[in-house]
C-alpha positions, 0 to 999 in steps of 0.5 A, spaced: 841 543 849 838 549 846 843 553 842 848 547 842 848 547 835 847 555 833 850 557 827 850 550 824 846 547 818 845 540 817 841 536 812 836 530 814 833 526 809 827 522 811 825 528 815 817 527 814 817 521 819 820 516 823 827 517 826 828 523 821 823 527 823 825 526 830 832 528 829 830 534 825 826 536 831 831 535 836 836 539 832 832 545 831 831 545 838 838 545 839 839 551 835 841 548 828 838 550 822 835 544 819 834 542 811 829 537 811 828 532 805 822 528 804 817 526 799 811 527 803 810 535 803 804 535 808 808 531 813 814 536 811 810 542 813 809 538 820 816 537 821 817 545 819 812 547 824 814 543 830 822 545 829 819 553 829 815 551 835 821 549 838 825 555 836 829 553 830 829 554 823 827 549 817 828 549 810 823 544 807 825 541 800 820 535 798 824 531 794 824 523 792 831 521 793 830 515 787 830 521 782 837 521 781 837 526 775 835 531 780 840 531 785 844 536 781 838 541 781 838 540 788 845 542 789 844 548 784 838 550 788 842 550 795 849 552 793 848 560 793 844 560 799 847 555 804 854 557 806 856 550 808 853 544 811 856 542 818 852 535 817 848 530 813 844 525 816 841 519 812 835 517 815 830 516 809 828 509 808 822 504 806 820 497 806 813 494 804 814 487 807 819 482 809 820 476 804 825 471 802 829 472 796 826 467 791 820 471 791 823 478 791 821 482 784 827 485 780 824 492 781 823 491 788 830 489 789 833 495 785 828 500 789 831 497 796 838 498 793 837 505 791 834 508 797 838 505 802 845 504 799 845 508 792 841 514 794 845 516 801 852 515 797 850 519 791 847 525 796 853 525 800 857 526 793 853 531 790 853 535 797 860 534 798 862 541 796 858 544 801 860 539 807 868 541 805 866 548 806 864 547 814 870 547 819 868 540 821 862 536 818 859 530 820 856 525 815 851 519 819 849 513 815 843 510 818 843 502 818 840 497 822 841 490 826 843 487 819 849 491 819 852 485 824 847 480 825 844 475 819 837 475 818 833 471 813 827 475 809 830 482 809 832 481 801 836 487 798 834 492 804 838 488 809 844 487 804 844 495 803 844 496 810 850 492 811 853 495 805 853 502 808 858 500 814 863 499 808 861 505 805 862 510 811 869 506 812 871 507 805 869 515 805 873 516 811 879 512 808 879 516 802 879 523 806 883 520 812 886 527 814 880 532 813 876 535 818 870 531 816 868 524 818 863 519 816 860 514 821 854 509 821 849 508 826 844 503 828 838 506 832 836 499 833 828 497 833 824 503 834 817 505 834 816 507 826 811 505 821 817 501 818 817 497 824 810 496 824 810 493 817 816 488 818 815 486 826 807 485 825 807 480 831 810 485 836 807 490 840 809 497 838 809 499 846 815 493 847 820 498 843 822 505 844 820 511 841 824 514 835 825 520 839 829 516 844 835 515 839 836 522 837 841 523 843 846 518 839 845 522 832 846 529 836 852 526 839 855 524 832 854 531 829 857 534 835 864 536 837 864 531 842 865 526 837 870 529 832 875 523 833 870 518 831 871 517 824 869 511 819 866 507 825 859 503 825 856 504 832 850 502 836 845 507 839 844 503 845 852 503 846 852 511 845 846 512 850 849 507 855 856 511 855 852 518 856 848 516 862 
């Protein structure tokens, strides 16, 4: 895998923990230059150290994706030092607990919509000039089981994750003949802090690690998936195909 993504520059959100951190590390090991976004500066530093230990390069940017007024500043800080973006992977996300809709407070409802739906779409929008500079760019929206399965008690989190599939399809329909593509990936349940908070009754050892799904992300960022456009995919299906 080493060197597979040489000379490619890929931005990963939620890179301070969970799937985002594992995807960032795997990309670094594969030769990519990683732009890692996350809120926790200390955890981002650990991500950078791991990538560099694997032989990759990493630019860590502490950033709160819910601070929409700062998106323009982020772009201005990158536009002259980053020649292009070959990929944008949306992994950032959070949820404190599952709860019936009737009990969700307005601020918590808006927060879930913002981080899981508004943020990935607006970040794609603000970084679009850099994506268009690449020969072929791939944008991945991370969804979850609620993308095609009805489940109670996931309130705005589940709504936002399901809407991402439509968002990716819409982005693609608006750019049908362009060399950039937009897809939604469901990694399934994996061993993260979010899983521990929302599936407290299940032992973490019963689900795969976050690193187990990174090959699905790398596939969608690679040239092998150039014809995969505007689709909603499941990591388990991609991993089974690659075996």
